[in-house]
Steps between C-alpha positions, in 0.01 A plus 500: 500500500409137414592360841291777683202436285534128551530535877196727515306219332601242764263674761196479256420480128477851352461688173730756357305803625513373867874421456574845379295651782700301759827601351398857482409494861827335600706763313298800613562805285766318301239239396308763296758457220434128481368425147179298517619310189810388670293291746318328218816438293638349817207271549534389141858416544437313825223301321728410203773392752244264671510692824145620504165380357173672435257362750184697396362812334316767683250747346624854524284801543628634175716338238594142439481227760802492739717185499579384849839324552642277751847337545578153379708258711808630320393858580480424868842339480642817330354727767654287774837507324477877440423561873803289599741658263733806567392813335874563417740783583357745252124465567305821520265587776192472284576146409562401853196685620282321256651165621406594856143590392473176291628288796239643732217481242575138392603383849798318338757667719532727804600853394706535812694194426564643153620831651735302734645304210555818301661670795751208530581529126562881525703461820730249324526725191578796723773322691654387167496854367655634812767233501582588142515876580747443775729273280844651461481480115164690478572827307320831545267438204417144616459624850247757379302231323506276809386791719203541268424138511511504886282812526235340270509181716458701820208687349343173402554371861322807638214434262475144619465636853204700386355190327538303819323772698202498258481130436527403865171699554315303223292185515486253219178668365691820449339703772697662767456360850233672681357649184242217459 
């Protein structure tokens, strides 16, 4: 969550309410479960870590003034490092989806390049699982496990194909081509 929030701040300084709104939009119906307090706790942690600073306060229609945050130099460096790092073999689709959204919003990485890199990782893992399943010493139980691993990897690869179709139709501002 910290990396996503930080990357969203790269595009422009925001306050917690706008960050939550963007995350909710990115997650669609799944975003409705996002606790508003989680965004503010994340901003506090990022501030304590020296990755964001409060740049101003804005008056709210109701309630207290809203603190607007922007990344520090260290925050920008962390976003760049996060975009460059692998999501790992057990990353879930929500985590990777948010990374794609953050990449597009912040302009720090090309979502299609991230999809390609993820595809290479998954293809390598799939080849490894298939080799292990064909090994002469693979027993029935281990073979069943390896089949499950291979099926999950194949499903993730199919999902990446869907990601590629959607993201190839997007421009950096988040609008589909031809949708103005």
